[in-house]
N, C-alpha and C positions, 0 to 999 in steps of 0.2 A: 503493498499500499505506498505507493509514495507520495510524499507530500507536492502535490503542484501549484506554486502562486503565480496568480498572473496580475501581473503590475497594470490597472487603467482598466476601468468600469467604464467605457463610451460601450456601444452596439457591439463590438467586434468583443469587446472583451465579458460582455457580459452571454454574449454569445457561445465562442467560446468553454465560460466557466460552466452555464449550462451543458452544454453538449456533453462534456468531459465529465461532469455528475453524473451521470445514465454509463458511464466506463468507470469511474475509480471515484474512491469513498473519499478524500481528503482532500480537497479542490479548498483553495484561499485567493478571493477577490480582493483588493490593495485599491480603494478607491482613496486619491491624495488630497479632494478640496472635500473639506469639512462639511461642506451646509451641504454636498452631494453623497456625499457616505452617512450619513446620519437618513438624508429623504430616500436613498435603498436600504440599508438596512433594515429603515422600519417596515419601505413597502414590498421590499426585495424585487421591483419593477420600475423598469426607466419607460411612462408612456412615450417620452419626447424622444427620447435614441432607440427603444426597441420595445414599441408597443406591441401586448398579446405574450412579450415570455416573462414566465415568473420565476425568480430563481430558487429552486428546492431550499427548503434548509440545511441542507449537509453543507454545503456550499457557508464558507464562512467569511463574511463581508470585513474586512478590518480599514484601516484609518493608520498605522502601525508599522511601520516599514520591517523594526525590528522585528513582530510579530508576522508579518507574514516571512521574512526570509529565514527564523529561525525552524534549524532540520528541514528546509527547501533542498526537496534533488532536481525537481522541473521548476524555471524559471521561467514566466511568460514575461517578454516587454509586448502590451499592447497601446500603447500610446500613439501621441500624434507627434511624426517625427521630430517638429523643434522643441520638443520638451524629453526628449533622449537623453542627452546627457546631461542635465540640470538632477535627472532620476537616480539614471544610474554610478553620478557622481555620491550620491549618498546612500545608494545601496551597497557601492562597493566594499565598506569596511562591516559588514554583515556577511561577507561570503567567507564562510572560515573551511569550507572542505571542495569537494571538486561538483558542479550539477551541471545540468542540462540548462546552455542558455537561447533562448529562441524567441524571433524577432519576426512577429508577425503585421510589423509594420512600413506601411508601405511610399516609401517616398523619400527623400534628401536632406539632411539638417542644414540650416542657415551655411555650415563653413562647403559645402555641397560635399558633404563627405556620404558613403552610406552608411546606416543605421548598425552594419558589422567592426565597420572600420571604426565606429566610436566605442562601442562596446570592447573590443580590445583594446583600444588605448585607453579605454576606463575602466575594465572591473580586474581583478586581479590575475592574475600569467595560472591560476590554477584551473579559471576557466575559458581560457583564452581559445584553446584546439578545441570546446563543445558548444560554439556557438553554430549555432543552425537557423536558415533563413526560411521562413512561411509564407507562401504566395501562392498564385493562382486565381482563378474566378470563385469567390467565394464569398457572397453577399451576406453578412450577417444575420437577416434575416434568416435566409432561408437556409442556412448552417442549424440557425436554432432550431426552424420546424424542423428540422430532420427531412429536407427534400437532398436527393442523391446529386452528391460532390465529389469535383477529386481535386487534389491540391500537389504542391510540389515540397520536397524537404531540401534544401540546397546545403551544403557545407562543404570543404576542403576535407573534415572529415567525414570518413563513410562510414566510420562507427555509431558515430552521435546521429546524422541524417538517420541510417535506420533504426537508432534507436524510437527519433520522434516519427518515425513512420510506423513502428508497431505502438506506441504510444498512443495516435491520433487514431490510427485505421478503425472502418467500422463497417456494416454493411448499409450507411449512408455518406460515410465519408473514405473516400479514395485516399492514400497518399502515396504519390513517387518518390524516389530520390533522384538526386541531383550533383552533379560535382562541381557547378560555375555559378556559386552563389554572387559572384560578379553580376552575369548574365541577369539572373535571377532577381536582382533585388534594382539592377537600373529600368529591367522591363516593368516590373511594378510600381516602380515610381514616373518613368517615365509616359507609361500609357494614360494615367491620368491627364498627361497635357493632353495627348490627344482625344481622352472622352470630351473634354472639356469643349473640342474642335467638332464632337459630333453634336454635343447640345446645341450648338449653334446650329447646326442645319438643321435639329429639330426647330429651332426657335426663328429662324427665316420659312419655314415652313416646306422645304422644300423635300428629295425623296429621297427611294432607298438608292436608286445612281450614287448620289452624293453621296448618301453615307459610304457605301462599298469601295466606292472609290478613296473616302476620304478613308476609313480605317487599313488601308490595301496598302495607299502611298505616305500614310502617319508607321507605320508596321515596318516601312522600307528605312525610315529615317531615323527611327528610335533603336533601330539596328545597327544603321552604318555607325550614332554614336558609342552608339554598346559594343560594337568589336572596333572601335579605336581606343577604346579604356580596357582594353583588356577581357571584352566578352566572348563566349563561342555563337557563333550566328543559329548556331541549331535551338540554343535556347529562346531565342525570340518566335521560333516559329512554333514552342510548345505552351503547357499549361500559362505558365507566367508570362508568357508575352501573348501569341496570339489568343491564346484563352481568354484569362484576362481583359486584354483589351476587348474584345469583342463582346465580353460581359457588360464592361464598363461602359463600351460607349453605344452600349442600347436599351438597358435596364432600367427601368421604371423607380430602382431603388440607387443608384449611380449619382453622389454630393457633385462628383464632377461632372457629370451630364446635365447636372439641371446648372450650376453655374453659368455654364456654356450654354443653355437654353435660355436665360432670363435674360442674355450677354447677345441672342440672337434676335430679343423681339424688344431689344432697345434699354436695359437696367444698365445701369452703374454700378459698378462691381462694389463702392463700397456698401450702397443699399441691398445688393445681393447679403454679403458676409454681414449684413446686421440681423437678417433674420433669422438667417443660419442657426442653429442648435450645433450641428455637428461641422468638423473641421472639413474642407473638401481641401485634399493634399496638391492638387492639381496647382491651385494657385501661386504656390510658394515655389512646387516643382518647376511651373511656366521659368522663371528667373533663372533658374540653376541648368535648364537644360539650355539656352539661349545663350549662358555665359559658358557652359560647358562646349557648344555646339564653335563656340567662336576661338577656343581656350584649343580644344583639339583640329579645328580648321575641317569640321563637317559641315553641312548645309542643311539645314533643318528649315525648309520653308513653311511648314506647317505651326512647327512649334514659336516662331518667329512672328507670324502672325496672329497668334494666339496671346502670344505678350503684345503687340501692339491694340488688341480687341482690349485684355484686363487695365493696362496700365497706358499706355497713350489715348485712349477714349477711339481707337480706329472705329468707323462704322461698320457693323459684319458683314452687310452687302460688299462692302467696296474691299474689306479683305477677300472677302472670298474671290473679286473679281480680280486682288491682284495676282491669287495661286492658279488662276486659272489661265492669265493673262500671259505670264512667266517664260522665258525661253524656253523653245522645244528641244527636246532630247529622247534618249533612247529610253525603255522602262528601267534595264538594267544597268546602270551603274553606278560609281562611286567618288 
């Protein structure tokens, strides 16, 4: 009965805790915001973030990191990317022995680091070879509801990846292993930028042809950047890349697609974010994607136009027109 501690009680944190409680009896869920902790502990559900899901009594909800980490054997980071380093620094003193460390966050931190890079830099040496990245098409609402889902556990350490695979797999969640955490993390983060563009297409009222073209060309450009940064190209054709991109680009559950849809309808980013309860990782990742593209000399026209719509108030219809009227070229190019 390993103690499994989940750091972060947002929609995904609640969903994975609820799911694991059906397999394992010793699940702990940490919420760092006092007011949110008290509300969740009392009601055992969060109607704003994950309606319809009630945490069972066996899930222990805590606000104390020391309590969450005591005796922990599997530690899940399920936090917005911009908070990872702050929480990891607080966690580090409580890690006294080897444990599995699993990142379920899909984003890049403000210094443009992958989550696993931050964890390796911040956590004690005893766990640095135990870090696993979990990604793929996995909306919290559907995992919590027990709908069939397939994801990927990736690590430079195959034993750690296989341990997470065994821990999480069930008749409703199939977990594959992967040895390319660079690709898995970059795919999981960058697809959110393309998902925003997909939402813009919806907001403008365009059709399936437009969405299909955008998903395909979006996948091509995030793959180009990923390969330049050391990822394997085939990773982007798998669950963490194509699978998650399709799901996030078309789903009504997608926060990033929602942001894009509102942009396509003419709303401004500050107004949209002010109304959202949860974090749309693609907003900050768009800044990182454009900066990384310039740094590595990779052309990412869709990401560039998303940046201009979000942060320079470029009209969505003009951004699309500029994409369509770019210099003509072959489909496969580098």
